[in-house]
C-alpha positions, 0 to 999 in steps of 0.5 A: 500500500505504501508503494501505491501511495508513493506512486500516487505522490509521484503522479501528483508531483508530475501533475503539479509540474505540468500545471506550472508548465501550462501557466508559463506557456505563451497563450498565443503560440502555446509554446515555451515563453521566449522574451516573456512580456506581461499584459498590464490588464489581464496579466497573461504572459506571452512571447514578445515576438508573438504579441508584437506581430499580433498588435502590428498585423491584427489590432491594437488590443490584448488577444486575451482580454480584448483591452486596448494595448500598445507595445510600450505598455507591455511589461518585460518579465525577466524572471520568467526565464529562470522559472521556465528553466527550473520547470524543465529541470523538474520535468527531466527529474520526474521523467528519470524518476519514472523510468527508474521506478519502472525499472526497479519494480517487480515484474510479477506484482509491479511493486517496488523492489525492497528486499534482497534474497541472499539465497537466490542472489536476486532483488524481489518485492515484499510480496514475493518475500512474504506470500510468493512461496518461491522464496520460503525459508530463504534468507532476506536482507534489506535491499538498501543495506545490500545496495550500500554494501555493493556501492561501498565495494564498487567505490573501493574498487573504483578508488583502486582503479583511480589510483592505478590510473594515477600511477599509469598517468604518472608512468606515462609522464615519466615516459614522456620526460624520458622521451624529452631527455632522450631527444635532448641528449640526441640534440646535444650529441648533434651539437657536439658533433657539429662543433667537432666537425667545424673544428676538424674542418678548421684544422683541415683548412689550416693544414691546406694553408700550410701545404699551399704556402709550401707549394707557393714558395716552391712555385715563386722560386721557380717563377723567379728563376724562370723570369730571370732566364726569360729576361736573359734569353731576351737580352741575348736575342736582342744582342744577337739581332741588334749588335754589329759583328764587332760589338757582338764579339766584344760582348761575347765574353760578357754574355758567356759569363752571364750564361755560365753564371745562370747555369752554374746553379744546379737543377737539383736545387729546384727539385723539391719533394712533393707535398703529400696530398693526403689529409688526416681524417679525425672521423674515418680511420685509415685502411690497414692493408696487405699485399698478396702476390699470386706466383705461378698464376697459370698453374693456379688456374689449372688447379681451379681451387681457391687460394688464400693470402697470408692473414692480416691481423688488426685489433684481434680481427683476422682478414684474408683474401680468398681468390679463385684464379679460374673464377667461381661458379657460373663465371669459371673460366671467364672472370677472376673472382676475389673475396675478402673473408673475416676468419676471426673476430667479434661474434656479432655482425659488423660493417666494414669498408674494404678495397681490393686493388690489382696492380698494373705491373707493366707501367707501375702507374697507380692510376691504371690499377683496378680498384674495387671498394665496397662496405658490407656486414661481416660475420665470422667465416663470411666472405664478401667480394666480387665474382666478376672482378676482371676478365681472365683473357685481358689480364696479360694483354692489359698489363696486370699479369706479368708474363715473365714471372707469371705473377699477379699482385693483389692488394687488399685494404680494410677498415671500420667506418668510424673510430668508434667502431675501431675503439670497440674492436680494440676493447674487445681484443683487450678483453680477449687478451685479459681473459687469456692472461687470467687463464694462463695465470690460473694454469701457472698457479695450478702448476706451482701448487702441483710442484709444491705438493710433489716437492713436499712428498719427496721431502717427506719420503727422503726424511723417512728414509734418512730416519730409518738409516740412522736408526739401523746405524745406531743399533750397529754401533752399540753392538761394536761397543759391547764387543770391542774385540771384534773391531776391525780396521777400516778399509776401502771396502767398508765404503761400498755399502752406500744408500742413495737418497734423492740427489745425495749419497748416504753410506753406513760405516763403523762407529769410528766414522760419522754415520750419515756423512755427506759425500760429493753428489754424482 
């Protein structure tokens, strides 16, 4: 009955709200009031736009009370807007309450759900709990109490979730800060590299200036000497063409002296050592190189087997050239195949720059050498190179194969692309050497312990043998003392009874000779 009363109260509240909404509705358009104004005669509310259109298009009187009315007589009601907003809020609240009330009702009795059946784990109304029969003997609890428990539990879990969310947001912020720090560190490295490169370029410019100064000095010296010679030649030519025979004969000695003075200066004084065109790089290391002469090249071609150069050891890495004199695979018989092999090195893959050069033996001109260079990722035991390095039929005709000695000369060069990688290789090699040193130290210590143990055993055995010998000699000496009539003179034969202990010779003799006397070692 209480629930029905609640339902009645709800309907009453809804009716009141609807009545208020009707009061605050425009009596002309019957819609919500917009810019509400009041008739001073009948106090009816209407929209300002509606009443203005009525008064201007129809007649100058109130459409409700028919009293004479003009626009300036209308009363502006600013408070009506707030009232209509409150009415809308109440309508929305009533609608939500009705929907909630409809959802929270028993589908069987249409009563409000107020009881929670603990046995069935479901919400029921009071009629289902008392007279339904389905829940007889079950345990009941007030729905509000169970609801509060669930709300408390959910709020606790929500609190945990919010705390987790806060932690995740904090971790996300840490990651963002880490991203910013990484970017800042990268930018810092870029600035450092740019500054370092600018300094390197400045040093290269200084080196270039020094080389150019030297060359310009050499050039100026040669230019000065050339100008003097040209001036002298012009003077001589002038004398030859302008002087008479007698004048030329008179000046001949002077001209010869001038020519001799110029020729007296040796040409070797003008020959200077060329300035090297190389510049030291502070970023890219220089190549490590080795030469591989292939003697008896024709025989190697007939053997059709790969040949290997002597190893090139660089910072613990072992490189060697692998050459197929008659070609490899599909190019056999047509091309010389040359590969560079990393036979020992770091366990991980690393990039290296390499260059393979075939020397022109006829002219010895470096510009005619065949050069192939590339950069590849090497693993231990892996080969990179050129299957079609050079045509075999052109080796001799082009001047690369010496027909007299039947020799082909190859030079290979390799380097890491940066000094950083070279330092990494060196550090790896140092670690390898330290590991080997530690292993050798352990082996030496183990051998020392074994030697010490062996020496200790030999010393103990020698001591025991010496003690036994002394005891037997003492017993023999006491017997001779008791029977002095049995004493015999000592002869050389008495020294024959000797005992060997290690590197020392021990002997037993009558008591007249000190027992255990040391003889010369053999």
